[in-house]
N, C-alpha and C positions, 0 to 999 in steps of 0.2 A: 757596182757591187751587186751580186746576185741576191734574189729574195732570201735564199737559205742563209747566206752570210750575213745579210742585214738582220734577219731574225736572230741569228746567233749573237751578234753584237748587242742587240737590245736585251736579249736574255741574260747575257753576261753582265751588262750594266745594271740590270735589275737585281741580279744575284749579288753583285758587289754592294749595291745600296742596302739590301736587306741584311747582309751578313757582316758588313763593316770592312770588307776587303777593299783595298785601295783600287782606284781606277787603273793605276799602273799595273797592278796584278791582274786585273780583269783584261786589260789591253794585251798583256803578255799571253794570257790564256787564249784570247781571240786570235792573235797572230799564230800561235802554235796550232790551234784548231784549223785556221785557214790554210796553213802550210800542209797539214795532214789531208784536208779536203782536196787541195790542189794536187797532191801526190797521188791520191786515189783516182781523181779525174784523169790525170796524165796516164796512169796505168791502163785505165779503161779505154782511153783514146788510142793507145798503142795497138789495140786489137782491131784488125781490119773488120769492117762490117761484113765482109765476105766469109769470115770465119764464124760459124754458128756455135760459139762456145756454149757449153752446158751451164745454165744459170740455175739458181735455186728455184724450185718449182713453187707455184702459188700455194699449193698444199704440200708442206714438207713431209718427207719420209721420216718417221720416228722408229728407230730400231726396237725390236721386241726386248722385253726384259730377259736377262739381266744386263743387257748392253745399255750404255748411257744414252739418254734421250738427247742431251745437249752436247754441243761441240764448241770449239773456239768461235768467237764472234765473226771471224773472217772466213769461216768454213761452213759446210753444210753436208748432211747425209744425203746420199743419192742412191736410189735403187729400190729393191723390195726385200722382203724377209728371205727370199731365196738367194739374193746376192746384192750386197751393197758396198759402197766405198765412201770415203770422206773427201770432198772436193773443196777447192778454193772458190770463194764467192765471186772473185773477179775473173775466173775462168782462165787463169794463167799459171804457168810455172816459169819462174825467172831465175837466172843464174845457176842453172844445173851444172854440176861438175862433170868433168870427163872421168870415166871410171879408171882408165889407165892413161898415163902420159902419152903413150904411143897411139891411142885410139881417139879420134876426133869426135866420136859420138857423145851425146849428152845423157847422163845417167839419172834415173829416177827409181825410187822404190815405191811400190804400190801396196797398200794394205787393204785387204778385202775381208768381208765378213759374210757369214751365212748362218741362218738359224739352224741349230742342230749340228753344226760342224764340231767334231770332236777330234782334237789333235792326237789323242791317245790311240784312236782306232783308225784314223786316216792320216798317215804321215809317211810320205808327202801327200798333200792335198791334190785332188783331181782338177784343180784350177789351171787353165792356160790363158795367156794374154796375147792378143795380136793387136796390130795397129797399122794405120796407113795415113800418109800425109794427104790432106784434102786440097791444099792450095797450090801445089806444084808437084811435078814428078819427083819421087824419092824412093829409095829402097824401103822395104817394110822395117819396122822396128825389130830389134832382136830382143827376145825374152828368155829369161832363165826359167828353170823349173821352179814351181811354187814350193815354198817351205812353210812349215807350221810355226806359229808364234803364239804367245799368250802373255797377258799381263798378270793373270792369275788363272786358276783352273776353270773359272766361269766365263772368261772373256777371250776365248781363242780367236785367232785371226789367221789369215793366209797372207804371205808376203811374196812378192815377185819383183825382181830387179829387171828393169828394161833399159835398153840403150836406143836412143833416138838418133838416127844418122844426121839429122838436120834440125834447125830451128823451123818454126812455122806452125801451121794449123794441123793438129793431129786428132784423128778419131781412134780411140782406144776401146778395145772390146775384151771383156772378161768372159770366159766360157767355163761353166761348171755343170757337168752332166748335161741336162737339157735346157739349162738356163743361160741367158746371154745378157750382159749389161754393157751398154755403149755410152760413152761420153766423148765430148769434143773439148780440147784444151789448146790454148795458144802457148807455144813454147818460145820464150824470148831470152835475150841476153840478160 
């Protein structure tokens, strides 16, 4: 048993003793937690070491106000005030759908933000997205024109649909005026 799992079992047993939860309940929680940890480890092992996925930086980017500073636990903000995106902490996109039944490419929608972007005065946005596969020859990804989006008038974003012709290691680049933001993602089944 790994040191992390051993510590987890000890912590759950201590919690059970302190709170009066039965050891059976604590054991069920331990099994569920170990299963989740194994699933996360398996997903990370699926990414080849040759694919330099973008990982959360040591010093995280925090979007400027009025944008939310926090994101879901399995995601992180990446970029600068001039252009940022929300990425998965495990560096993967899994199970992407096909946009059309007759098209074998894999579909993803990307949401981008920029401080000062106003959907009322710039619609459509000046954002373009390009991408190339890093681990094997493949055609470039196909990108639609950017569209404006908003949750409310203070939280405008730009959205772009992309079609990836194959699975694999992809470098995606967002271009907005003189700004560029690149990230690497592993696209898997």
